[in-house]
N, C-alpha and C positions, 0 to 999 in steps of 0.2 A: 270858351269862345262865345261869349254872350252877344257880341255884335256881329259875328260871322257864322257861316255854316260850318257844321262838322264835316270831316272828310267824307263820311257816309252820305250826308245830305248833298254835298257837292257832287259826288258820283251819281246820285240819283237824278239830280237836276241836269247834269251833263248827259245822262242816259236818255232823259226826256228830249233834250235838244237834238241829240244825234239821231235817235230812232225816229222821232217825228220828222226831222229834216229828210232823212232817207226815205220815209214813207211818202212824203210830198213829192220828192224827186221821182220815185217809182211811179206814182200816180201820173205825173206829167209825162213820163216815158210811155205809159200805157196809152195816153191820149195821142201821142205822136205815132205810136205803132198803129193804132186804129185809123188814124188819118191816112196812113200809107196802105191800109187794107190788111195789115197783119194782125188779125184778131186773136190768134193763138198767143202771140207775144204780148198783146195788150192784156189778155186774161192772166198770163203769168206775172206780168208787172203789177196788176191789181192785187193778186194773191200776195206777192212780196210786200206791197204797200200795206196790206192788212196785217201781215206778220210784224212789220215795223211798228204799227200802231199798237199791237198787242204788247210788244216789248216796252213801248213808251208807257202804256197803261200800267204795266208791272212796276215800273219805276215810280209812277205817280201813286200807286196803291201803297207802296212802301212808305212814302212820305206821309200819306194820309193815316196809315196805321200807326206810325210813330207818333203823330200828333194826337190821335185818339187815345193813345196809351200814356199821354201826359208828357211827351217829349216834343214840344212844338219847335218849329223852325222859324227863325227870324226871316221876315219877308225882305228879300233883297231884289234888286233889279234883275239879277240873273234868274232868280226863282220865278219872277213874273214873266220874264222872257221865255222860260221853258214852258210855262203854261200857255203862253201865246202861240208858241210853236206847235204844241199839241193840238190846240183847238183849231188852228189854221190847217194843220195837216188832216184832221178829221173832216173838216168841211171840204177841203180840196179833194180828198179821197172820195167822198160821197158824190161830189160834182163830177169827178173823173169817171165814175161808174156810169153816170147818166150820159156823158159825152160819148163814151165808148159805145154804149147802146145805140145812140143816135147814128153814129158812123156805121154800125152794123146794119141798122134798118135802111140807111141810104144805099148801102152796098147790095142789098137784096133786090 
């Protein structure tokens, strides 16, 4: 498969996309819960988002480890897309934490 990803690489890339996407969705739900004043739900969603990011990082680490071991992956649009999802989710999650905190302060 010189021009394509292996099945293992494809699974890792899809894991990145799915877990990062779920994390971003959970972070958005945390903001919506905080907006309604439900700070317990917001904190739970932020924790779930963080778990999704950890899972995405595991997938990314697997790809990086394979490359460091001499088994590089061909860069495909799907691989780039997965990295974009991860970085966007990380940034969005960081921002969501701040927004939830602002809503908490406003509620006090």
